[in-house]
C-alpha positions as MATLAB code, in Angstrom:
seq = 'XXXXXXXXXXXXXXXXXXXXXXXXXXXXXXXXXXXXXXXXXXXXXXXXXXXXXXXXXXXXXXXXXXXXXXXXXXXXXXXXXXXXXXXXXXXXXXXXXXXXXXXXXXXXXXXXXXXXXXXXXXXXXXXXXXXXXXXXXXXXXXXXXXXXXXXXXXXXXXXXXXXXXXXXXXXXXXXXXXXXXXXXXXXXXXXXXXXXXXXXXXXXXXXXXXXXXXXXXXXXXXXXXXXXXXXXXXXXXXXXXXXXXXXXXXXXXXXXXXXXXXXXXXXXXXXXXXXXXXXXXXXXXXXXXXXXXXXXXXXXXXXXXXXXXXXXXXXXXXXXXXXXXXXXXXXXXXXXXXXXXXXXXXXXXXXXXXXXXXXXXXXXXXXXXXXXXXXXXXXXXXXXXXXXXXXXXXXXXXXXXXXXXXXXXXXXXXXXXXXXXXXXXXXXXXXXXXXXXXXXXXXXXXXXXXXXXXXXXXXXXXXXXXXXXXXXXXXXXXXXXXXXXXXXXXXXXXXXXXXXXXXXXXXXXXXXXXXXXXXXXXXXXXXXXXXXXXXXXXXXXXXXXXXXXXXXXXXXXXXXXXXXXXXXXXXXXXXXXXXXXXXXXXXXXXXXXXXXXXXXXXXXXXXXXXXXXXXXXXXXXXXXXXXXXXXXXXXXXXXXXXXXXXXXXXXXXXXXXXXXXXXXXXXXXXXXXXXXXXXXXXXXXXXXXXXXXXXXXXXXXXXXXXXXXXXXXXXXXXXXXXXXXXXXXXXXXXXXXXXXXXXXXXXXXXXXXXXXXXXXXXXXXXXXXXXXXXXXXXXXXXXXXXXXXXXXXXXXXXXXXXXXXXXXXXXXXXXXXXXXXXXXXXXXXXX';
ca = [
     134.244  115.373  144.852;
     131.990  113.743  147.008;
     129.292  112.664  144.945;
     131.135  111.654  142.206;
     133.573  109.041  144.615;
     130.018  107.691  146.203;
     128.545  106.965  142.767;
     131.700  105.607  141.505;
     131.423  103.246  144.651;
     127.873  102.712  143.885;
     128.349  101.218  140.327;
     131.399   98.676  141.845;
     128.891   97.763  144.478;
     125.919   96.922  141.647;
     128.268   95.278  139.921;
     129.404   92.677  142.751;
     132.446   94.662  143.628;
     132.620   94.191  147.303;
     132.899   97.634  148.983;
     133.474   98.150  152.893;
     130.743  100.942  153.309;
     131.530  100.831  156.942;
     134.773  102.338  156.887;
     133.991  104.782  154.343;
     130.948  105.990  156.564;
     132.692  105.996  159.934;
     135.496  108.031  158.723;
     133.551  111.185  159.357;
     132.341  109.880  162.605;
     128.870  108.694  161.218;
     127.158  105.513  162.845;
     125.626  103.529  160.038;
     122.808  101.159  159.570;
     120.989   99.096  157.288;
     117.925   99.594  156.027;
     115.576   97.697  153.488;
     114.711   99.731  149.978;
     111.356   99.107  148.785;
     111.169   97.210  145.703;
     110.647   98.668  142.635;
     107.162  100.891  142.515;
     105.400   99.919  139.062;
     103.688  103.198  137.196;
     100.225  101.187  137.161;
      97.724  102.193  134.394;
      94.785  100.729  133.741;
      94.313   97.832  131.148;
      90.689   96.245  131.458;
      88.506   94.669  128.670;
      86.789   97.897  127.885;
      90.215   99.442  126.474;
      89.532  101.619  123.138;
      92.548  101.340  120.434;
      93.185  104.586  118.772;
      91.509  104.431  115.531;
      94.112  104.426  112.264;
      93.467  107.160  109.339;
      93.977  106.490  105.843;
      96.856  107.390  104.381;
      97.284  110.158  102.278;
      96.678  110.792   98.755;
      99.312  109.893   96.169;
     100.885  112.144   93.231;
     101.586  111.602   89.382;
     103.685  110.704   87.985;
     102.349  107.220   88.659;
     102.996  105.268   85.741;
     106.104  102.909   84.966;
     107.219  100.468   81.969;
     109.056   97.427   82.307;
     111.756   97.379   79.583;
     114.583   95.484   78.882;
     118.107   97.353   78.680;
     121.135   95.347   76.466;
     124.309   94.089   78.249;
     127.366   94.783   76.613;
     129.325   91.342   76.176;
     132.618   91.646   78.309;
     134.560   89.216   78.339;
     133.489   87.318   81.666;
     134.900   83.986   82.803;
     132.679   81.173   83.001;
     131.025   79.748   85.980;
     132.196   76.371   86.755;
     131.590   76.241   90.521;
     128.412   75.391   89.993;
     125.105   73.031   91.091;
     122.507   71.749   88.641;
     119.126   71.086   89.966;
     117.280   69.426   87.581;
     114.449   67.644   87.384;
     113.819   63.842   86.855;
     111.140   64.636   83.974;
     113.148   65.358   81.483;
     111.778   68.730   80.752;
     114.890   70.245   81.424;
     117.629   67.745   79.841;
     118.501   70.020   76.902;
     119.920   72.599   79.423;
     121.206   70.407   81.899;
     123.320   68.774   79.106;
     124.345   71.831   77.423;
     125.463   73.393   80.785;
     127.111   70.226   82.083;
     131.270   71.153   82.384;
     134.087   70.044   84.825;
     133.541   71.414   88.759;
     129.399   71.541   87.986;
     127.896   68.920   89.599;
     124.362   67.521   88.776;
     121.418   66.814   90.847;
     118.542   65.300   89.614;
     115.344   65.505   91.843;
     112.109   63.439   91.439;
     109.065   65.201   91.254;
     107.463   63.896   94.653;
     110.586   64.718   96.523;
     109.578   67.399   99.306;
     111.788   70.174  101.902;
     113.497   67.778  104.108;
     114.375   65.362  101.131;
     115.712   68.244   98.877;
     117.828   69.909  102.047;
     118.918   66.342  102.242;
     120.155   65.728   98.626;
     121.592   69.339   98.965;
     124.124   68.177  101.814;
     125.024   64.579   99.935;
     126.076   66.480   96.721;
     129.008   67.898   98.808;
     129.442   65.095  100.949;
     132.564   64.284   99.685;
     134.002   67.480  101.103;
     135.613   68.702   97.317;
     134.739   72.644   98.072;
     131.431   74.453   97.941;
     128.694   75.177   95.394;
     129.171   78.891   94.613;
     125.857   79.075   92.940;
     122.848   76.795   92.892;
     121.222   76.751   89.191;
     117.356   75.595   89.482;
     115.787   73.796   86.565;
     113.318   72.461   88.609;
     111.173   75.517   87.342;
     110.805   74.196   83.711;
     108.657   71.441   84.746;
     105.344   71.522   83.253;
     101.620   70.850   84.598;
     100.055   71.283   88.008;
     101.178   70.073   91.762;
      99.364   66.719   92.094;
      97.901   67.993   95.133;
      97.097   70.984   94.568;
      95.923   72.134   90.278;
      96.013   75.889   91.135;
      99.813   75.600   91.645;
     102.268   75.187   88.802;
     104.498   71.967   89.764;
     107.865   74.285   88.761;
     106.593   76.784   91.252;
     105.812   74.357   94.329;
     109.338   72.448   93.096;
     111.470   76.006   92.897;
     109.856   76.969   96.202;
     110.998   73.708   98.572;
     114.187   74.143   96.998;
     114.998   77.617   98.246;
     113.346   76.485  101.692;
     115.561   72.973  101.644;
     118.667   75.372  100.895;
     117.776   77.950  103.609;
     117.478   74.586  105.874;
     120.654   72.565  104.589;
     122.687   75.742  105.574;
     124.589   75.261  102.222;
     126.624   78.647  101.476;
     125.355   79.261   98.359;
     123.072   81.833   96.049;
     120.170   80.476   94.442;
     119.863   81.066   90.729;
     115.980   80.612   89.178;
     115.868   79.648   85.442;
     112.688   80.009   83.027;
     112.247   79.689   79.951;
     109.480   81.748   77.948;
     108.439   83.700   81.118;
     109.083   87.489   79.840;
     108.931   88.928   76.492;
     111.804   90.960   75.285;
     110.689   91.833   72.028;
     107.505   91.085   69.256;
     109.795   88.236   68.078;
     110.175   85.822   71.040;
     107.025   83.773   71.367;
     104.043   83.834   73.796;
     104.606   83.864   76.751;
     104.114   80.965   79.698;
     101.989   82.693   82.503;
     103.384   79.507   84.530;
     107.226   80.612   84.033;
     106.342   83.996   84.895;
     105.033   83.079   88.291;
     108.578   81.959   88.953;
     109.615   85.950   88.725;
     106.961   86.847   90.960;
     108.335   84.703   93.485;
     112.378   85.259   93.264;
     111.399   89.091   93.894;
     110.382   87.893   97.360;
     113.426   85.990   97.512;
     115.365   88.553   97.207;
     113.519   90.911   99.367;
     113.667   88.511  102.523;
     117.251   86.427  101.286;
     119.557   88.492   99.957;
     122.555   86.248  101.269;
     121.028   83.057   99.358;
     119.755   84.986   96.680;
     122.086   84.580   92.975;
     119.003   86.141   90.444;
     116.616   85.323   87.524;
     117.692   84.058   84.476;
     114.995   83.193   81.513;
     116.314   80.736   78.531;
     115.757   80.856   74.708;
     114.046   77.725   73.261;
     116.896   76.800   71.928;
     120.369   75.315   74.418;
     122.719   76.086   71.149;
     126.329   76.968   71.906;
     125.855   80.886   72.036;
     123.424   80.973   74.558;
     124.973   78.577   77.053;
     128.309   80.066   77.361;
     125.827   83.527   77.670;
     124.415   81.772   80.744;
     127.614   80.378   82.156;
     128.919   83.869   81.968;
     126.177   85.580   83.789;
     126.146   83.504   86.465;
     129.889   83.701   87.009;
     130.249   87.574   86.617;
     129.715   90.675   88.728;
     126.947   90.634   90.506;
     125.784   94.098   89.347;
     122.554   92.260   87.436;
     120.633   89.344   88.872;
     117.356   89.928   86.695;
     118.243   88.465   82.882;
     117.052   87.243   79.993;
     119.169   85.482   77.389;
     118.490   85.796   73.932;
     119.628   85.137   70.036;
     120.491   88.795   70.026;
     122.260   88.758   73.286;
     121.629   89.255   76.972;
     118.902   91.903   78.667;
     118.534   93.383   81.562;
     114.732   93.885   83.095;
     114.451   97.647   84.366;
     111.498   99.484   85.571;
     111.250  102.977   83.702;
     108.939  105.949   84.037;
     105.988  105.684   80.977;
     104.978  109.003   79.447;
     101.198  109.223   78.330;
     101.371  109.564   74.661;
      99.982  113.312   73.136;
      96.702  111.055   71.791;
      94.464  108.402   73.337;
      94.820  105.352   71.091;
      90.888  105.357   71.237;
      87.650  107.171   73.412;
      86.937  104.386   75.601;
      83.148  104.342   77.078;
      81.670  100.933   78.294;
      79.013   99.542   76.828;
      76.546   96.557   77.269;
      77.511   94.984   80.468;
      80.626   94.951   82.051;
      81.480   92.489   84.659;
      83.589   93.357   87.821;
      84.665   90.312   89.421;
      85.639   91.124   93.687;
      82.864   93.689   92.480;
      81.774   94.043   95.942;
      84.891   94.601   97.586;
      86.943   97.953   98.046;
      88.589   98.361   94.642;
      85.862   96.808   92.887;
      83.626   99.173   94.746;
      85.463  102.196   93.367;
      85.836  100.559   89.928;
      82.009  100.539   90.064;
      81.568  103.871   90.657;
      83.736  105.380   88.108;
      82.322  102.604   85.567;
      78.356  104.258   86.412;
      79.617  107.438   86.320;
      81.141  107.104   82.972;
      77.561  106.015   81.698;
      77.884  101.778   81.651;
      74.788  100.141   81.346;
      74.340   97.087   83.219;
      77.556   96.594   85.793;
      77.637   93.039   86.806;
      79.099   92.824   89.988;
      80.618   89.424   90.825;
      81.808   88.039   94.541;
      81.805   84.464   96.429;
      78.675   86.271   98.615;
      77.015   88.608   96.025;
      74.202   90.206   97.714;
      75.148   88.887  101.099;
      78.786   90.835  100.960;
      78.809   93.404  103.470;
      77.798   96.837  102.145;
      76.725   95.221   98.619;
      72.768   96.832   99.175;
      74.262  100.251   99.396;
      76.818  100.312   96.752;
      73.684   98.635   94.363;
      71.969  101.476   95.333;
      74.208  104.205   95.063;
      75.141  102.838   91.422;
      71.627  102.995   90.441;
      71.071  106.536   91.545;
      73.782  107.414   88.894;
      71.241  105.492   86.601;
      73.064  102.431   85.993;
      71.566   98.663   85.684;
      73.022   96.602   88.813;
      73.119   93.279   88.971;
      75.056   91.478   92.163;
      75.499   87.933   91.962;
      77.058   85.201   94.029;
      79.900   83.466   92.012;
      82.847   82.193   92.509;
      84.911   82.709   89.342;
      87.533   80.541   90.347;
      84.925   77.378   89.227;
      84.465   77.225   85.583;
      80.509   75.688   85.545;
      79.606   78.593   88.235;
      81.165   81.072   85.640;
      80.307   79.535   82.582;
      76.224   80.050   83.682;
      76.904   83.437   85.111;
      77.896   84.353   81.476;
      75.149   82.729   79.888;
      72.711   84.513   82.286;
      73.760   87.536   81.292;
      71.052   89.504   78.903;
      70.968   89.814   75.089;
      70.065   93.056   75.150;
      73.064   94.277   76.521;
      75.992   91.888   76.036;
      79.358   91.729   77.718;
      81.898   94.354   76.300;
      84.208   94.246   79.396;
      85.718   92.429   82.174;
      87.398   93.860   84.999;
      88.992   90.847   87.459;
      89.774   92.760   91.070;
      89.339   89.624   93.151;
      92.256   88.565   94.986;
      93.155   86.685   98.759;
      96.024   87.733  100.643;
      97.208   85.684  102.808;
     100.763   86.463  103.299;
     103.455   85.092  104.318;
     106.872   84.620  104.156;
     109.229   82.039  102.016;
     109.792   80.219  104.746;
     106.802   79.289  105.620;
     105.295   79.192  102.687;
     103.201   75.454  102.114;
     101.503   74.548   98.628;
      98.209   75.021  100.407;
      98.355   78.185  100.889;
      99.985   78.466   97.401;
      96.419   77.246   96.072;
      94.662   79.443   98.255;
      95.854   82.321   96.701;
      96.544   81.514   93.138;
      92.913   80.313   93.180;
      90.930   83.301   93.754;
      93.389   85.342   90.986;
      95.105   82.978   88.428;
      92.029   80.404   88.504;
      89.732   82.919   88.405;
      91.616   84.942   85.743;
      92.574   81.513   83.083;
      88.568   80.669   83.150;
      87.814   84.238   82.548;
      90.027   84.503   79.479;
      88.828   80.954   78.012;
      84.967   81.597   78.615;
      84.861   84.999   77.143;
      86.677   84.467   73.780;
      83.644   84.237   71.943;
      82.634   87.913   73.284;
      83.630   90.801   71.677;
      85.117   92.494   74.542;
      86.712   96.032   74.243;
      88.329   95.928   77.404;
      89.894   93.060   79.100;
      91.245   94.436   82.430;
      93.088   92.851   84.979;
      94.320   93.813   88.555;
      97.790   92.844   89.434;
     100.422   94.362   92.273;
     103.676   95.934   92.172;
     104.236   92.962   94.048;
     104.284   91.277   91.238;
     107.101   93.302   89.198;
     109.395   93.537   92.238;
     108.203   91.394   95.436;
     108.404   92.419   98.715;
     109.694   91.019  101.888;
     105.858   88.616  103.611;
     104.937   88.616   99.863;
     105.706   85.016   98.780;
     101.942   84.123   98.883;
     100.988   87.253   96.684;
     103.502   87.649   94.085;
     103.682   84.922   91.759;
      99.849   84.897   91.208;
     100.322   88.930   90.346;
     102.944   88.207   87.414;
     100.765   85.597   86.461;
      98.396   87.950   85.575;
     101.242   90.526   84.021;
     102.229   86.900   81.105;
      97.970   86.341   80.695;
      98.461   89.986   79.289;
     101.103   89.618   76.978;
      99.926   86.403   76.440;
      96.288   87.718   74.908;
      97.762   90.793   73.423;
      99.730   88.016   71.396;
      96.518   86.326   70.383;
      95.192   89.556   69.098;
      92.590   89.595   72.137;
      92.074   93.108   74.383;
      94.342   92.981   77.724;
      95.363   95.204   79.863;
      96.767   94.608   83.147;
      97.908   97.292   85.648;
     100.389   96.357   88.506;
      99.196   98.644   91.391;
     100.947  100.031   94.283;
      98.726  100.433   97.408;
      95.273  101.995   97.393;
      94.764  104.164  100.099;
      90.907  103.221  100.736;
      90.603   99.846  101.615;
      91.433   96.581   99.413;
      93.491   93.228  100.353;
      96.473   95.378  101.189;
      94.593   97.511  103.966;
      96.118   97.639  107.462;
     100.016   96.927  109.126;
     100.714   95.768  105.355;
      99.873   99.107  103.993;
     101.267  101.434  107.265;
     104.792   98.611  106.652;
     104.887   99.442  103.293;
     104.159  103.141  103.293;
     107.307  103.254  105.805;
     109.674  101.702  103.014;
     108.457  104.423  100.462;
     105.377  103.275   99.084;
     102.604  105.914   99.213;
      98.808  105.181   99.263;
      97.270  106.380   96.329;
      93.911  108.079   96.150;
      91.324  105.728   94.791;
      89.642  108.732   92.493;
      93.062  109.479   90.597;
      93.963  105.637   90.392;
      90.350  104.932   88.770;
      91.123  107.728   86.118;
      94.893  106.372   85.482;
      92.987  103.116   84.471;
      90.349  104.728   81.888;
      93.813  106.767   80.523;
      95.471  102.734   80.732;
      92.331  101.463   78.641;
      92.569  104.378   76.010;
      96.154  104.466   75.911;
      95.764  100.767   74.976;
      98.197   99.730   77.804;
      98.848   96.017   77.602;
     101.164   95.823   80.823;
     101.150   99.439   83.301;
     102.522   99.956   86.581;
     100.460  102.313   88.545;
     102.354  102.783   92.080;
     102.803  106.371   94.046;
     106.476  105.770   95.028;
     109.411  107.430   96.699;
     112.349  105.440   94.921;
     115.098  106.758   97.029;
     113.859  105.528  100.260;
     112.855  102.338   98.953;
     116.902  102.194   97.784;
     117.407  103.696  101.075;
     115.715  100.939  102.745;
     117.038   98.321  100.760;
     117.825   94.913  102.357;
     120.754   93.411  100.933;
     123.916   95.670  100.077;
     122.617   97.281   97.052;
     119.549   98.607   95.684;
     116.969   96.616   93.050;
     118.926   96.504   89.660;
     115.247   96.946   88.376;
     114.897  100.607   89.851;
     118.374  101.437   88.782;
     117.363  104.428   86.509;
     115.089  105.473   88.749;
     117.106  106.828   91.555;
     117.762  110.681   91.902;
     120.134  110.998   94.701;
     122.619  109.845   96.790;
     122.510  107.123   99.310;
     122.437  107.737  102.873;
     126.093  107.803  103.900;
     125.609  106.719  107.687;
     128.400  104.680  109.539;
     125.593  101.409  109.425;
     125.588  102.511  105.468;
     128.676  102.172  105.219;
     129.489   99.321  107.029;
     126.921   97.246  104.807;
     129.061   98.581  101.964;
     132.442   96.863  102.954;
     129.915   93.835  104.436;
     131.103   94.118  107.954;
     134.938   94.710  107.602;
     134.595   98.602  108.413;
     132.581   97.360  111.545;
     135.798   94.976  112.894;
     138.031   97.318  112.766;
     136.150  100.399  114.114;
     134.665   98.013  117.335;
     138.627   97.045  117.343;
     139.846   99.825  119.224;
     136.897  100.014  121.702;
     136.241   98.487  125.271;
     134.034   95.930  125.777;
     131.675   99.033  126.862;
     132.205  101.054  124.189;
     131.842   97.919  121.677;
     128.247   97.255  122.929;
     127.423  101.052  122.834;
     128.520  101.054  119.561;
     126.699   98.033  118.291;
     123.616   99.107  120.535;
     123.516  102.468  118.309;
     123.743  100.137  115.293;
     120.696   98.090  116.148;
     118.772  100.979  116.850;
     119.912  102.693  113.418;
     118.655   99.731  111.812;
     115.316   99.453  113.573;
     114.538  102.895  112.403;
     115.151  102.323  108.974;
     113.337   99.376  109.158;
     110.229  101.090  111.345;
     110.528  104.231  109.009;
     111.665  106.666  112.291;
     113.613  109.508  111.514;
     116.633  108.589  113.790;
     117.815  106.024  116.273;
     116.794  108.422  118.925;
     113.073  107.456  118.126;
     114.708  103.163  119.390;
     114.960  103.055  122.901;
     117.258  100.928  123.801;
     115.321   98.827  126.280;
     112.103   98.769  124.707;
     110.920   95.113  123.348;
     110.698   94.501  119.325;
     106.386   93.826  120.143;
     106.013   96.870  121.787;
     108.372   98.872  119.130;
     105.589   97.259  116.441;
     107.882   94.378  114.710;
     105.943   91.579  112.991;
     107.764   88.126  111.436;
     107.813   90.329  108.087;
     109.623   93.419  110.027;
     111.547   90.705  111.609;
     113.337   89.220  108.429;
     113.987   93.090  107.652;
     115.641   94.087  110.346;
     118.076   90.441  109.878;
     118.594   91.287  106.357;
     120.275   95.069  106.946;
     122.115   93.685  110.111;
     123.499   90.650  107.730;
     124.597   93.001  105.421;
     125.905   95.209  107.985;
     127.692   92.989  109.710;
     128.638   90.229  107.571;
     126.826   87.728  109.964;
     124.464   85.561  108.872;
     121.913   85.586  111.378;
     119.036   83.696  111.900;
     115.308   85.289  110.841;
     113.624   84.975  114.496;
     116.512   87.287  116.172;
     114.141   90.164  116.661;
     112.158   87.026  118.800;
     115.794   85.303  120.768;
     116.794   88.693  122.097;
     113.770   91.215  122.663;
     115.375   94.484  122.903;
     117.870   96.727  120.841;
     120.434   95.662  123.918;
     120.149   92.389  124.110;
     120.543   91.877  120.459;
     123.479   94.489  120.286;
     124.820   91.980  123.222;
     124.294   88.804  120.937;
     125.830   90.723  118.292;
     128.571   91.683  119.651;
     129.479   88.000  120.471;
     128.503   86.985  117.119;
     130.472   88.926  115.540;
     133.838   89.101  117.690;
     133.698   85.701  119.986;
     132.856   84.890  123.176;
     130.621   86.606  125.812;
     129.061   90.170  126.545;
     129.865   91.232  129.738;
     125.931   92.281  130.293;
     125.207   88.658  129.687;
     127.146   87.095  132.404;
     125.985   86.117  135.499;
     127.871   84.671  138.625;
     127.963   80.493  138.771;
     125.802   79.006  141.419;
     126.592   75.504  142.698;
     123.583   73.497  144.589;
     124.185   71.853  147.662;
     123.141   68.225  148.011;
     122.073   68.977  151.987;
     119.945   72.074  150.735;
     118.823   71.816  146.624;
     116.814   74.503  147.144;
     116.811   77.831  149.214;
     114.452   80.687  148.886;
     116.532   84.283  148.833;
     113.429   86.314  147.709;
     109.487   86.679  147.947;
     106.812   88.789  145.993;
     103.714   88.644  146.535;
     100.023   90.234  145.766;
      97.260   89.312  148.444;
      94.195   90.641  149.098;
      93.907   93.985  151.890;
      96.406   95.376  150.054;
      98.992   93.293  150.783;
     101.384   93.824  148.266;
     105.248   92.403  149.651;
     105.893   89.563  152.207;
     106.207   91.853  155.052;
     102.714   93.551  154.505;
     101.177   89.828  154.017;
     103.057   89.136  157.389;
     101.494   92.396  159.347;
      98.341   91.404  157.733;
      98.474   87.827  159.142;
      99.990   88.940  162.647;
      97.177   91.686  163.376;
      94.607   89.573  162.137;
      93.473   91.692  159.303;
      90.293   90.944  157.638;
      90.947   90.286  154.129;
      86.969   90.184  153.096;
      85.526   93.499  150.981;
      82.508   93.740  149.087;
      82.547   92.812  145.569;
      84.847   95.390  143.726;
      82.647   98.040  140.989;
      86.159   98.250  138.507;
      85.504   94.796  136.881;
      82.272   95.410  134.637;
      80.590   93.072  136.456;
      76.456   93.387  136.664;
      76.569   93.912  140.558;
      72.390   94.068  140.512;
      72.429   90.477  138.376;
      75.275   89.127  140.545;
      73.476   88.740  143.267;
      70.228   87.100  145.013;
      69.655   86.316  147.957;
      68.233   82.727  147.392;
      71.132   80.309  147.824;
      69.673   78.131  145.307;
      69.054   80.702  142.688;
      70.936   79.665  139.591;
      73.755   82.017  138.140;
      73.898   83.879  141.047;
      75.700   84.653  144.099;
      74.087   84.909  147.834;
      76.898   86.430  149.462;
      78.192   90.075  148.957;
      81.693   89.353  149.860;
      84.908   88.140  148.643;
      88.747   88.529  148.936;
      89.547   90.164  146.199;
      93.136   92.109  144.911;
      92.970   95.781  144.561;
      93.176   97.307  141.384;
      93.312   94.121  139.154;
      93.401   95.711  136.653;
      96.580   97.652  137.125;
     100.269   97.179  135.123;
     103.117   98.946  134.196;
     102.444   97.728  130.666;
     105.341  100.146  129.128;
     108.119   98.851  131.908;
     107.868   95.339  130.616;
     107.618   95.953  126.944;
     104.117   95.574  126.880;
     101.711   98.050  124.080;
      98.340   98.901  125.259;
      96.646   96.629  122.570;
      97.963   93.171  123.681;
      98.244   94.317  128.308;
      94.377   94.724  127.742;
      94.574   91.236  126.534;
      96.466   89.585  128.833;
      94.844   87.285  131.732;
      95.349   89.470  134.649;
      97.501   86.467  135.989;
     100.447   87.079  133.636;
     100.597   90.790  134.569;
     101.074   90.046  138.252;
     103.409   86.770  137.385;
     105.288   89.606  135.661;
     105.332   91.841  138.406;
     105.960   89.781  141.437;
     108.389   87.853  139.692;
     110.188   91.282  139.482;
     109.556   92.251  143.041;
     111.201   88.543  144.140;
     114.206   89.402  141.965;
     114.887   92.196  143.337;
     113.938   90.979  147.144;
     116.632   88.751  146.882;
     119.162   91.786  146.788;
     119.708   91.219  142.462;
     119.445   93.294  139.569;
     117.014   91.476  137.488;
     118.318   93.114  134.636;
     121.979   91.164  135.099;
     120.335   88.180  135.183;
     119.356   88.943  131.372;
     120.832   85.902  128.769;
     121.224   84.008  132.046;
     120.283   80.519  132.785;
     117.737   81.177  134.890;
     114.744   79.038  134.797;
     110.908   79.499  135.257;
     108.541   77.195  137.044;
     105.262   78.623  137.016;
     102.191   76.677  139.009;
      98.631   77.850  137.569;
      95.190   76.319  137.952;
      91.908   77.377  137.397;
      91.528   80.425  133.870;
      88.311   82.096  132.458;
      90.000   84.949  130.936;
      89.857   83.618  127.586;
      85.642   83.169  127.716;
      86.045   87.414  128.061;
      88.865   87.316  125.515;
      86.192   85.438  122.795;
      83.833   88.816  123.012;
      86.448   91.315  123.441;
      86.013   92.874  119.884;
      88.160   92.608  116.959;
      90.640   95.229  119.057;
      91.998   92.293  120.767;
      92.376   89.958  117.508;
      95.814   88.184  117.382;
      96.731   88.345  121.653;
      94.134   86.012  122.806;
      95.851   83.012  122.049;
      98.646   84.249  123.991;
      96.969   86.539  126.312;
      94.611   83.817  128.333;
      96.676   80.980  127.918;
      97.580   79.180  131.218;
     100.827   77.690  129.012;
     102.298   81.223  128.206;
     102.967   81.974  131.850;
     106.212   80.752  132.281;
     107.380   81.813  129.032;
     105.905   85.305  129.352;
     108.265   86.077  131.916;
     111.095   84.317  130.449;
     110.940   85.813  127.543;
     110.537   89.609  129.101;
     113.170   89.323  131.375;
     115.224   87.670  128.834;
     115.846   84.520  130.962;
     117.565   81.774  128.643;
     116.761   78.418  131.180;
     113.802   76.098  131.019;
     110.342   77.475  131.300;
     107.958   75.156  132.609;
     104.066   75.985  133.487;
     102.703   73.444  135.709;
      98.812   72.466  136.546;
      98.118   70.049  138.993;
      95.109   71.555  140.365;
      96.018   72.668  143.839;
      99.296   71.233  144.066;
     100.289   73.337  141.206;
     103.039   75.483  143.046;
     104.624   73.181  145.105;
     104.985   70.704  142.401;
     106.758   73.334  140.767;
     108.773   73.994  143.203;
];
């Protein structure tokens, strides 16, 4: 019919196909004429510094059973081919020479690394190892973790951990298509016959879990070696590295190979003992959220004296109120300022404990969270996190050995057992604590390390991290119930216990790799979701290519857009892809660097590609990302990203084809501005009343009065706080923190392109440059006083240099983006 035909012609027209509109409209006798259409009418809302963010309530309570043990499952000794496509990376201090010599074989290359070799040097060494072009390694086995001692610039960081982190980063930098196996020795205990564990070695197992979660394409596994490299052990290691990738957390012992498992832990019918806190109980991190929960429970259980320790002590927020609450329960309370990582300060604190209330229990809850991804981890950041957890625990262990303790409790984390994206700086320290508990037990000392999941009320895991983990199946536990689990663990005489509220089937369903973590294999109760994305992951992308082969270009883009939206929904925890708008910016959907890594991993697995971790920032919405995936998967360029080639004319290098503007007196377009000038309109107006200015204090009739204005009028833009944030994929919180100049530039840029009769969406992905002239910003002064709700956006919201990049990112331009500030000539120079 007529409507369908006109619609079809219109679609051809907007894609650049010439249409003889005069012939179409005159065939019925009509007399058509051309009219100017207005540019996009933005749906404005108010964004000003008085905006408030929606409060975020605590997560709901957890549910029993929450208790788990780490166990070791014997593996059958099936014949497997021995791995001969291997690169051994060995420290040159001799610590790993026995194993390096024993594993040497035809086809095995050895790279020796000096103790002071940095990330860049390692990347170069890895590339040089295969510079002869004779094949590429299937696996890299790192023995760097066996290096003893600490990093020369950070005594809190084990040398083996620092070297292993640098190698992991260098492997990614070198783009070597190999999987990294990390070897340890004595990091774990398979059975009582094992030697006491080495806590520094155990920290590598915490790091390995994070590497697995963030970089499945770079991950091989963890293997704990026996003390001696005898022939049987060497053969076992070679076979495990060369076998099917069904296990990646392994221990080799004289009795065979073992795989690590997490299993449910049932409470014994009768507790091993009844425990009541007597004398003095020392709680590190005692004024924090977790320390406060523990202190209340101890006081309610009849604790005689609670020594609450934190770095700020009585000056910590809420410390006085907590002390008063505990005192009301009948407990004597001392709140002390002491850094437990300072050995001398801790010794003095312990010496001051009253003789009539001797130290009988220690609860170490202190932690410092500085989440970061593996590739951004530095020695300094590791030192900060390890000092609070590891150094303090080491000092507590050593300085309390002369006390008759009934309990020595370490607050560890599930991160130390199984890792997770963004926890590269947190997981190693928690694995170290778990090992310390085992080492103390082996020496006949009390110790209980509890690897906690999420707590619902505060703690270092509160905030964005808690919400992200909850989306992936990790529920937040009710503090009262968690504290009861703590008491039960002590009474059951546990050495290491995982206490976490987890939906394991959901965890497995959100796995970024092609298979769930073998650690939790025995906890899964439901088959995995069998949608198209999951099927493609299982087939390594081959099924996806086959499915796309029979589709048109447009259908391919639609299919990949659906795939991207499904993976985004899985990462963010939405019930379906329908909850993910195809044109909505990833930032507005709630993406961070951590969720971007998760999305990359899921798309890697679904497509068989190796995509960069920055893809959610390079391609800012699902549609743009789908076009990029299509180009990478099938070759060529996406039709949506093509733009006509424009050749400059020598005698007319700059042509203005579209304009957008905002001027006082309501002039919001070039036509309205021209009318303002032609009609001689007075654009001056009274001071606006919608900008939270103190107009009474602002005006003073005396021109010499400091800090005031003697005039009451100026040339002001109307409704300067108005902005269509959703249209540009910007969250309300960020919109409030943006300099109004940035918001105005986004809108007038869109209007200028439309004024040139160009659909701005057709320029996405094109070589379009943005040159912005700017001069004069005072918004940063306002941001500083904007409150906590603006935290994280001030640097970009108030920076003039961001202007051009903001437009380029929002519009998807891939040409140069330059902001020019040459005072009054800025716009001229930009042009």
